[in-house]
PAMI-218205 format. One line per field, with one value per atom (N, C-alpha, C): residue number from 1; atom name; x, y, z. Coordinates in Angstrom, 3 decimals. Example, Ala and Ser with C-alpha at 12.3 -4.5 7.8 and 13.67 -1.06 7.14 Angstrom:
// residues 2
resi	[1, 1, 1, 2, 2, 2]
name	[N, CA, C, N, CA, C]
X	[13.190, 12.300, 13.200, 12.850, 13.670, 12.900]
Y	[-5.690, -4.500, -3.300, -2.250, -1.060, 0.030]
Z	[7.800, 7.800, 7.800, 7.080, 7.140, 7.870]
END
This chain:
// residues 175
resi	[1, 1, 1, 2, 2, 2, 3, 3, 3, 4, 4, 4, 5, 5, 5, 6, 6, 6, 7, 7, 7, 8, 8, 8, 9, 9, 9, 10, 10, 10, 11, 11, 11, 12, 12, 12, 13, 13, 13, 14, 14, 14, 15, 15, 15, 16, 16, 16, 17, 17, 17, 18, 18, 18, 19, 19, 19, 20, 20, 20, 21, 21, 21, 22, 22, 22, 23, 23, 23, 24, 24, 24, 25, 25, 25, 26, 26, 26, 27, 27, 27, 28, 28, 28, 29, 29, 29, 30, 30, 30, 31, 31, 31, 32, 32, 32, 33, 33, 33, 34, 34, 34, 35, 35, 35, 36, 36, 36, 37, 37, 37, 38, 38, 38, 39, 39, 39, 40, 40, 40, 41, 41, 41, 42, 42, 42, 43, 43, 43, 44, 44, 44, 45, 45, 45, 46, 46, 46, 47, 47, 47, 48, 48, 48, 49, 49, 49, 50, 50, 50, 51, 51, 51, 52, 52, 52, 53, 53, 53, 54, 54, 54, 55, 55, 55, 56, 56, 56, 57, 57, 57, 58, 58, 58, 59, 59, 59, 60, 60, 60, 61, 61, 61, 62, 62, 62, 63, 63, 63, 64, 64, 64, 65, 65, 65, 66, 66, 66, 67, 67, 67, 68, 68, 68, 69, 69, 69, 70, 70, 70, 71, 71, 71, 72, 72, 72, 73, 73, 73, 74, 74, 74, 75, 75, 75, 76, 76, 76, 77, 77, 77, 78, 78, 78, 79, 79, 79, 80, 80, 80, 81, 81, 81, 82, 82, 82, 83, 83, 83, 84, 84, 84, 85, 85, 85, 86, 86, 86, 87, 87, 87, 88, 88, 88, 89, 89, 89, 90, 90, 90, 91, 91, 91, 92, 92, 92, 93, 93, 93, 94, 94, 94, 95, 95, 95, 96, 96, 96, 97, 97, 97, 98, 98, 98, 99, 99, 99, 100, 100, 100, 101, 101, 101, 102, 102, 102, 103, 103, 103, 104, 104, 104, 105, 105, 105, 106, 106, 106, 107, 107, 107, 108, 108, 108, 109, 109, 109, 110, 110, 110, 111, 111, 111, 112, 112, 112, 113, 113, 113, 114, 114, 114, 115, 115, 115, 116, 116, 116, 117, 117, 117, 118, 118, 118, 119, 119, 119, 120, 120, 120, 121, 121, 121, 122, 122, 122, 123, 123, 123, 124, 124, 124, 125, 125, 125, 126, 126, 126, 127, 127, 127, 128, 128, 128, 129, 129, 129, 130, 130, 130, 131, 131, 131, 132, 132, 132, 133, 133, 133, 134, 134, 134, 135, 135, 135, 136, 136, 136, 137, 137, 137, 138, 138, 138, 139, 139, 139, 140, 140, 140, 141, 141, 141, 142, 142, 142, 143, 143, 143, 144, 144, 144, 145, 145, 145, 146, 146, 146, 147, 147, 147, 148, 148, 148, 149, 149, 149, 150, 150, 150, 151, 151, 151, 152, 152, 152, 153, 153, 153, 154, 154, 154, 155, 155, 155, 156, 156, 156, 157, 157, 157, 158, 158, 158, 159, 159, 159, 160, 160, 160, 161, 161, 161, 162, 162, 162, 163, 163, 163, 164, 164, 164, 165, 165, 165, 166, 166, 166, 167, 167, 167, 168, 168, 168, 169, 169, 169, 170, 170, 170, 171, 171, 171, 172, 172, 172, 173, 173, 173, 174, 174, 174, 175, 175, 175]
name	[N, CA, C, N, CA, C, N, CA, C, N, CA, C, N, CA, C, N, CA, C, N, CA, C, N, CA, C, N, CA, C, N, CA, C, N, CA, C, N, CA, C, N, CA, C, N, CA, C, N, CA, C, N, CA, C, N, CA, C, N, CA, C, N, CA, C, N, CA, C, N, CA, C, N, CA, C, N, CA, C, N, CA, C, N, CA, C, N, CA, C, N, CA, C, N, CA, C, N, CA, C, N, CA, C, N, CA, C, N, CA, C, N, CA, C, N, CA, C, N, CA, C, N, CA, C, N, CA, C, N, CA, C, N, CA, C, N, CA, C, N, CA, C, N, CA, C, N, CA, C, N, CA, C, N, CA, C, N, CA, C, N, CA, C, N, CA, C, N, CA, C, N, CA, C, N, CA, C, N, CA, C, N, CA, C, N, CA, C, N, CA, C, N, CA, C, N, CA, C, N, CA, C, N, CA, C, N, CA, C, N, CA, C, N, CA, C, N, CA, C, N, CA, C, N, CA, C, N, CA, C, N, CA, C, N, CA, C, N, CA, C, N, CA, C, N, CA, C, N, CA, C, N, CA, C, N, CA, C, N, CA, C, N, CA, C, N, CA, C, N, CA, C, N, CA, C, N, CA, C, N, CA, C, N, CA, C, N, CA, C, N, CA, C, N, CA, C, N, CA, C, N, CA, C, N, CA, C, N, CA, C, N, CA, C, N, CA, C, N, CA, C, N, CA, C, N, CA, C, N, CA, C, N, CA, C, N, CA, C, N, CA, C, N, CA, C, N, CA, C, N, CA, C, N, CA, C, N, CA, C, N, CA, C, N, CA, C, N, CA, C, N, CA, C, N, CA, C, N, CA, C, N, CA, C, N, CA, C, N, CA, C, N, CA, C, N, CA, C, N, CA, C, N, CA, C, N, CA, C, N, CA, C, N, CA, C, N, CA, C, N, CA, C, N, CA, C, N, CA, C, N, CA, C, N, CA, C, N, CA, C, N, CA, C, N, CA, C, N, CA, C, N, CA, C, N, CA, C, N, CA, C, N, CA, C, N, CA, C, N, CA, C, N, CA, C, N, CA, C, N, CA, C, N, CA, C, N, CA, C, N, CA, C, N, CA, C, N, CA, C, N, CA, C, N, CA, C, N, CA, C, N, CA, C, N, CA, C, N, CA, C, N, CA, C, N, CA, C, N, CA, C, N, CA, C, N, CA, C, N, CA, C, N, CA, C, N, CA, C, N, CA, C, N, CA, C, N, CA, C, N, CA, C, N, CA, C, N, CA, C, N, CA, C, N, CA, C, N, CA, C, N, CA, C, N, CA, C, N, CA, C, N, CA, C, N, CA, C, N, CA, C, N, CA, C, N, CA, C, N, CA, C]
X	[-28.251, -28.285, -29.687, -29.772, -31.069, -31.732, -33.041, -33.762, -33.526, -33.664, -33.495, -32.065, -31.097, -29.698, -29.491, -30.083, -29.976, -30.579, -31.741, -32.402, -31.561, -30.940, -30.209, -28.807, -28.243, -26.858, -26.706, -27.775, -27.677, -27.448, -26.551, -26.251, -26.193, -26.493, -26.309, -24.828, -24.295, -22.867, -22.713, -21.754, -21.569, -20.186, -19.638, -18.397, -18.321, -18.120, -18.130, -16.856, -16.481, -15.362, -15.880, -14.982, -15.379, -15.598, -15.428, -15.615, -17.028, -17.136, -18.481, -19.269, -20.563, -21.459, -21.930, -21.876, -22.274, -23.759, -24.070, -25.443, -26.400, -25.958, -26.868, -27.263, -26.365, -26.708, -27.691, -27.443, -28.361, -29.755, -29.816, -31.109, -31.846, -31.130, -31.763, -32.223, -31.446, -31.829, -33.093, -33.145, -34.348, -35.536, -35.310, -36.396, -36.938, -36.041, -36.487, -37.357, -36.996, -37.808, -39.181, -39.231, -40.506, -41.452, -40.904, -41.734, -42.169, -41.904, -42.340, -43.867, -44.391, -45.835, -46.271, -47.516, -48.056, -49.542, -50.018, -51.424, -52.343, -53.265, -54.225, -53.550, -52.266, -51.542, -51.336, -51.316, -51.242, -49.892, -48.829, -47.482, -47.176, -47.496, -47.348, -45.952, -45.059, -43.743, -42.940, -42.112, -41.197, -39.772, -38.834, -37.418, -36.656, -35.814, -34.948, -33.512, -32.886, -31.500, -30.590, -29.665, -28.724, -27.305, -26.662, -25.255, -24.414, -25.034, -24.339, -23.738, -22.405, -21.725, -22.145, -22.355, -22.749, -24.101, -25.079, -26.406, -26.336, -25.583, -25.421, -24.871, -23.845, -23.232, -24.155, -24.965, -25.932, -26.986, -27.469, -28.446, -27.811, -26.563, -25.863, -25.711, -25.357, -25.196, -26.525, -27.607, -28.923, -29.319, -29.122, -29.439, -28.617, -27.358, -26.478, -27.000, -27.428, -27.970, -29.219, -30.102, -31.331, -30.987, -29.985, -29.582, -28.822, -28.302, -27.614, -26.170, -25.521, -24.122, -23.215, -21.947, -21.011, -20.867, -20.623, -20.436, -19.329, -19.559, -18.580, -18.843, -19.704, -20.069, -20.866, -20.639, -21.395, -22.367, -23.662, -24.626, -24.845, -24.264, -24.352, -23.069, -22.146, -20.949, -20.074, -20.081, -19.237, -19.832, -21.061, -21.689, -21.796, -21.390, -21.432, -22.824, -23.762, -25.113, -26.113, -27.118, -28.234, -29.505, -30.323, -31.646, -32.658, -33.372, -34.332, -35.719, -36.445, -37.805, -38.787, -39.774, -40.846, -42.170, -43.210, -44.553, -45.494, -46.629, -47.644, -48.186, -48.384, -48.911, -50.325, -51.085, -52.474, -52.631, -51.526, -51.590, -51.752, -52.788, -53.048, -51.961, -51.256, -50.181, -48.838, -48.681, -47.491, -46.180, -46.119, -44.875, -44.570, -45.583, -45.394, -44.934, -45.574, -45.193, -43.756, -43.394, -42.028, -41.008, -41.403, -40.509, -40.237, -41.258, -41.057, -40.146, -40.279, -39.396, -37.945, -37.703, -36.346, -35.837, -36.693, -36.293, -35.935, -36.763, -36.459, -35.118, -34.877, -33.627, -32.417, -32.562, -31.457, -31.096, -32.112, -31.863, -31.263, -31.765, -31.212, -29.755, -29.450, -28.069, -27.163, -27.591, -26.801, -26.594, -27.628, -27.532, -26.505, -26.329, -25.354, -23.969, -23.776, -22.473, -22.208, -23.267, -23.141, -23.584, -23.163, -23.547, -24.585, -25.383, -26.408, -26.701, -27.371, -27.829, -29.011, -30.077, -31.251, -30.891, -31.044, -30.774, -32.085, -32.387, -33.660, -33.572, -34.565, -34.682, -35.083, -35.523, -36.006, -37.282, -38.104, -39.339, -39.008, -38.100, -37.734, -37.066, -36.231, -35.554, -36.552, -37.544, -38.467, -39.629, -39.703, -40.628, -40.002, -38.670, -37.952, -37.821, -37.320, -37.213, -36.306, -35.146, -34.219, -34.866, -35.521, -36.175, -37.269, -38.035, -39.097, -38.514, -37.398, -36.743, -36.244, -35.674, -35.213, -36.368, -37.489, -38.643, -39.119, -39.172, -39.576, -38.603, -37.312, -36.302, -36.517, -37.095, -37.345, -38.803, -39.548, -40.904, -42.004, -41.735, -42.749, -43.317, -44.577, -45.247, -44.827, -44.015, -43.455, -44.477, -45.609, -46.590, -47.343, -47.114, -47.794, -47.001, -45.701, -44.831, -44.263, -43.999, -43.401, -42.202, -41.094, -39.916, -40.125, -39.666, -39.743, -38.357, -37.374, -36.018, -35.061, -33.781, -32.722, -32.072, -31.554, -30.705, -29.314, -28.379, -26.966, -26.506, -25.844, -25.524, -24.113, -23.378, -22.033, -21.321, -20.036, -19.194, -18.697, -18.866, -18.497, -17.015, -16.707, -15.326, -14.827, -15.693, -15.352, -16.026, -15.551, -16.214, -17.600, -18.593, -19.942, -19.889, -20.587, -20.598, -21.295, -20.926, -21.586, -22.997, -23.919, -25.281, -25.335, -26.159, -26.408, -27.256, -27.075, -27.947, -29.409, -30.284, -31.713, -32.268, -33.060, -33.675, -34.738, -34.816, -35.835, -37.166, -38.225, -39.541, -40.207, -39.891, -40.472, -41.492, -41.745, -42.711, -43.773, -45.028, -46.157, -47.043, -47.669, -48.428, -49.793, -50.739, -52.029, -52.020, -51.855, -51.812, -53.077]
Y	[15.526, 14.139, 13.603, 12.376, 11.741, 11.578, 11.718, 11.693, 10.398, 9.248, 7.986, 7.828, 8.214, 8.144, 9.016, 10.195, 11.097, 10.455, 9.836, 9.175, 8.016, 7.263, 6.072, 6.365, 7.528, 7.805, 8.851, 9.525, 10.528, 9.832, 10.386, 9.844, 10.975, 10.680, 11.642, 11.676, 12.884, 13.072, 13.705, 13.214, 13.672, 14.256, 14.907, 15.674, 16.633, 17.922, 18.946, 19.757, 20.245, 21.175, 22.569, 23.469, 24.836, 25.700, 25.123, 25.882, 26.465, 27.767, 28.367, 27.816, 27.771, 27.333, 28.568, 28.509, 29.630, 29.937, 31.232, 31.657, 31.213, 31.210, 30.794, 29.318, 28.489, 27.081, 26.970, 27.732, 27.712, 28.134, 29.190, 29.684, 28.626, 27.908, 26.867, 25.687, 25.357, 24.265, 24.654, 25.886, 26.373, 26.360, 26.783, 26.765, 25.355, 24.363, 22.972, 22.598, 23.062, 22.803, 23.428, 24.637, 25.340, 24.687, 23.831, 23.127, 21.741, 21.419, 20.131, 20.086, 18.895, 18.703, 19.049, 19.513, 19.808, 19.465, 19.079, 18.720, 19.845, 19.530, 20.485, 21.673, 21.509, 22.580, 23.819, 23.655, 24.813, 25.515, 24.816, 25.390, 26.065, 25.394, 26.029, 25.987, 25.030, 25.049, 26.301, 26.721, 27.833, 27.327, 28.036, 27.673, 28.873, 28.641, 29.685, 29.331, 30.205, 30.021, 30.602, 29.789, 30.237, 30.052, 31.169, 31.176, 31.910, 32.876, 33.643, 32.668, 32.667, 31.685, 31.771, 32.964, 33.119, 32.447, 32.718, 32.109, 30.612, 30.219, 28.796, 28.056, 28.637, 27.997, 28.000, 29.032, 29.060, 27.968, 27.809, 26.752, 25.380, 25.220, 23.952, 23.624, 24.626, 24.401, 24.002, 24.660, 24.323, 22.903, 22.573, 21.242, 20.190, 20.511, 19.615, 19.360, 20.431, 20.280, 19.411, 19.638, 18.840, 17.376, 17.138, 15.774, 15.063, 15.837, 15.229, 14.839, 15.419, 15.116, 15.956, 15.592, 16.394, 17.809, 18.763, 20.153, 20.201, 20.978, 21.118, 20.244, 19.231, 18.392, 19.248, 19.074, 19.810, 18.859, 18.939, 18.035, 18.308, 19.408, 19.713, 19.353, 18.690, 18.097, 19.089, 20.337, 21.341, 21.964, 21.619, 22.198, 23.712, 24.468, 25.928, 26.533, 25.757, 26.257, 25.338, 25.943, 25.182, 25.762, 24.905, 25.301, 24.673, 25.517, 25.032, 25.069, 23.973, 23.887, 23.857, 24.743, 24.804, 24.737, 24.393, 24.389, 25.083, 25.472, 26.059, 24.963, 25.304, 24.333, 23.891, 24.757, 24.423, 23.681, 23.373, 22.644, 21.154, 20.552, 19.135, 18.221, 18.637, 17.823, 18.570, 19.427, 20.270, 19.514, 18.529, 17.773, 16.979, 16.378, 15.629, 16.556, 17.727, 18.702, 19.169, 19.460, 19.894, 18.809, 17.559, 16.438, 16.349, 16.601, 16.608, 17.761, 18.909, 20.044, 19.634, 19.007, 18.569, 17.548, 16.600, 15.607, 16.232, 17.172, 17.860, 18.577, 19.255, 20.008, 19.084, 17.910, 16.953, 16.463, 16.200, 15.742, 16.851, 18.068, 19.197, 19.440, 19.355, 19.534, 18.509, 17.267, 16.204, 16.495, 16.962, 17.290, 18.396, 19.306, 20.400, 20.010, 18.749, 18.312, 18.671, 18.977, 19.306, 18.128, 18.147, 17.115, 17.680, 16.786, 17.222, 16.097, 16.504, 15.535, 16.147, 15.393, 15.835, 15.713, 16.806, 16.825, 17.126, 16.336, 16.447, 17.454, 17.538, 18.351, 19.807, 20.144, 21.508, 21.791, 20.781, 20.973, 21.507, 20.827, 21.235, 22.615, 22.870, 24.175, 25.330, 25.186, 26.300, 26.327, 25.323, 25.391, 26.179, 26.288, 26.979, 28.468, 29.148, 30.608, 31.093, 30.463, 30.917, 30.835, 29.724, 29.563, 30.592, 30.868, 31.871, 33.251, 33.580, 34.868, 34.946, 33.860, 33.849, 34.138, 33.478, 33.696, 35.142, 35.689, 37.097, 38.022, 37.702, 38.538, 38.622, 37.580, 37.621, 37.955, 38.369, 38.864, 37.825, 36.662, 35.612, 35.489, 35.119, 34.876, 33.488, 33.402, 32.110, 31.057, 31.459, 30.469, 29.824, 30.304, 29.729, 28.610, 28.462, 27.548, 26.442, 25.336, 24.149, 23.745, 23.443, 22.979, 21.582, 21.355, 20.026, 19.387, 20.104, 19.559, 20.576, 20.216, 21.057, 20.293, 21.031, 20.438, 21.006, 20.154, 20.540, 20.488, 21.552, 21.686, 22.215, 21.602, 22.078, 21.123, 21.392, 20.495, 19.405, 18.174, 17.058, 17.047, 16.693, 16.570, 15.140, 14.256, 12.845, 12.364, 11.226, 10.602, 10.136, 10.272, 9.810, 8.350, 8.026, 6.628, 5.720, 4.456, 3.470, 3.228, 2.895, 2.627, 1.357, 1.387, 0.175, -0.760, -2.064, -2.981, -2.709, -2.836, -2.633, -3.849, -3.616, -4.698, -5.378, -6.678, -7.471, -7.341, -7.730, -7.819, -6.469, -5.470, -4.148, -3.760, -4.651, -4.358, -5.454, -5.042, -5.971, -5.592, -6.576, -6.319, -6.966, -6.297, -6.866, -6.887, -8.053, -8.143, -8.756]
Z	[-23.161, -22.747, -22.994, -23.428, -23.606, -22.240, -22.208, -20.936, -20.162, -20.807, -20.097, -19.592, -20.395, -19.954, -18.716, -18.709, -17.569, -16.316, -16.461, -15.339, -14.785, -15.681, -15.264, -14.748, -15.067, -14.689, -13.580, -13.193, -12.128, -10.792, -10.001, -8.683, -7.668, -6.427, -5.350, -4.995, -4.897, -4.628, -3.256, -2.500, -1.128, -0.875, -1.906, -1.757, -2.942, -2.628, -3.664, -3.648, -4.831, -4.909, -4.552, -4.275, -3.925, -5.169, -6.347, -7.592, -7.650, -7.877, -7.958, -9.148, -8.977, -10.048, -10.798, -12.108, -12.947, -12.741, -12.625, -12.349, -13.445, -14.709, -15.777, -15.622, -15.107, -14.864, -13.706, -12.637, -11.496, -11.956, -12.758, -13.241, -14.058, -14.911, -15.728, -14.864, -13.846, -12.948, -12.187, -11.718, -11.036, -11.992, -13.233, -14.221, -14.400, -14.451, -14.570, -13.376, -12.185, -11.003, -11.103, -11.646, -11.768, -12.770, -13.629, -14.610, -14.130, -12.872, -12.332, -12.292, -12.460, -12.336, -10.922, -10.795, -9.468, -9.444, -8.278, -8.116, -8.558, -9.446, -9.995, -10.673, -11.043, -11.728, -10.872, -9.549, -8.649, -8.646, -9.022, -9.019, -7.678, -6.583, -5.279, -4.667, -4.996, -4.359, -4.729, -3.781, -4.034, -3.851, -4.444, -4.382, -3.853, -2.864, -2.334, -2.709, -3.460, -3.878, -2.800, -2.310, -1.284, -1.802, -2.090, -2.503, -1.463, -0.787, 0.245, 1.266, 1.383, 2.227, 3.690, 4.197, 5.601, 5.851, 4.992, 5.162, 4.908, 3.889, 3.584, 4.801, 5.425, 6.581, 7.799, 7.958, 9.060, 8.883, 7.642, 7.364, 7.588, 7.142, 7.333, 8.816, 9.637, 11.074, 11.709, 11.315, 11.844, 11.427, 10.148, 9.642, 10.387, 10.646, 11.374, 12.793, 13.452, 14.808, 14.811, 13.838, 13.742, 13.481, 12.626, 12.293, 13.394, 14.357, 15.485, 15.236, 14.231, 13.966, 14.862, 14.960, 15.763, 15.180, 16.046, 15.627, 14.575, 13.517, 12.446, 11.239, 11.383, 10.228, 9.249, 7.958, 6.944, 6.253, 6.588, 5.966, 4.479, 3.969, 2.540, 1.807, 2.499, 1.907, 1.140, 1.559, 0.908, -0.332, -0.688, -1.890, -1.722, -2.734, -2.614, -2.793, -3.323, -3.576, -2.894, -2.264, -1.715, -2.321, -2.882, -3.364, -2.414, -1.680, -0.690, -1.309, -1.193, -1.728, -0.559, -0.645, 0.338, -0.396, 0.347, -0.225, 0.744, 0.237, 1.112, 2.013, 3.279, 4.237, 3.890, 3.222, 2.904, 1.578, 0.912, -0.359, -0.087, -0.641, -0.364, -0.917, -1.956, -2.525, -2.467, -1.488, -1.411, -1.315, -0.433, -0.269, -1.541, -2.112, -3.353, -4.478, -4.586, -5.617, -5.420, -4.171, -3.879, -4.171, -3.949, -4.249, -5.744, -6.547, -7.997, -8.423, -7.767, -8.057, -7.807, -6.660, -6.339, -7.360, -7.744, -8.739, -10.072, -10.536, -11.794, -11.717, -10.596, -10.469, -10.398, -9.769, -9.722, -11.127, -11.924, -13.297, -14.147, -13.994, -14.760, -14.378, -13.085, -12.638, -13.304, -13.322, -13.946, -15.430, -16.090, -17.508, -17.770, -16.818, -16.943, -16.439, -16.070, -15.590, -14.142, -13.410, -11.995, -11.142, -9.909, -8.958, -7.994, -7.421, -6.479, -5.501, -4.414, -3.418, -2.684, -2.546, -1.783, -0.313, 0.415, 1.848, 2.566, 3.544, 4.259, 5.409, 6.227, 7.436, 7.175, 5.972, 5.701, 6.490, 6.694, 7.460, 8.846, 9.527, 10.878, 10.892, 9.895, 9.834, 9.763, 8.907, 8.682, 9.668, 10.539, 11.671, 12.816, 12.805, 13.872, 13.618, 14.613, 14.577, 13.450, 13.268, 12.228, 10.844, 10.557, 9.256, 9.040, 10.083, 9.978, 9.691, 10.343, 10.106, 8.660, 8.158, 6.756, 5.799, 6.010, 5.135, 5.212, 6.402, 6.549, 5.820, 5.859, 5.192, 3.686, 3.102, 1.653, 1.339, 2.359, 2.135, 2.147, 2.739, 2.792, 4.196, 4.268, 5.547, 6.027, 7.083, 7.486, 7.889, 8.408, 8.849, 7.690, 6.467, 5.301, 4.632, 4.983, 4.244, 5.114, 4.451, 5.069, 4.218, 4.869, 4.141, 3.600, 2.366, 1.747, 1.709, 1.215, 1.120, 0.547, 0.563, 0.003, -1.133, -2.089, -3.107, -2.917, -2.469, -2.440, -3.889, -4.348, -5.775, -5.948, -6.841, -7.141, -8.074, -8.242, -9.021, -8.074, -8.492, -7.634, -7.313, -6.085, -5.655, -5.740, -6.205, -6.386, -7.666, -8.144, -9.289, -8.844, -9.713, -9.366, -8.947, -7.862, -7.410, -8.417, -8.384, -9.243, -8.712, -9.600, -9.129, -8.296, -7.283, -6.501, -7.359, -7.199, -7.943, -7.574, -8.540, -8.297, -7.575, -6.561, -5.796, -6.638, -6.472, -7.169, -6.456, -7.123, -6.513, -6.223, -7.034, -6.810, -7.878, -8.815, -9.870, -9.880, -9.865, -9.894, -11.063, -11.665, -12.895, -12.871, -13.465, -13.840, -15.371, -15.963, -17.430, -17.978]
END
């Protein structure tokens, strides 16, 4: 897909099919995230791939509790894959760098015919006990990292929504 077409046609999707996502596609999407620009070229954000349904559902339940929705709501909209982006707490541009990682992965997913949606509340998740335990389980020092966001990833269960009209008055120029 042409880059501009990809930018203009990508949409956040809030319903996913249960069809598994091929690992080679997940790997390429993660690679696109790893190539995101970062402040001073530090490449500090990390990505945690979550396919294990038990862990995915535990993270979803925690995210749901933080968001304040009724028990049983899935804030990841049924997506079978969650890619969690974290940054080092001591990185001066960590959140910005992690945001670019998420953006790159959203565009790569769209290019592969997959749907995605940025889901917030990773910061709160990884400040809590469950998030710290998860980081320790994969060999990371939990006090060094801050959650930036999640990418819900999968095959869309609905047609991509139409783009909202662009708001006027958002561009200013010095000519």
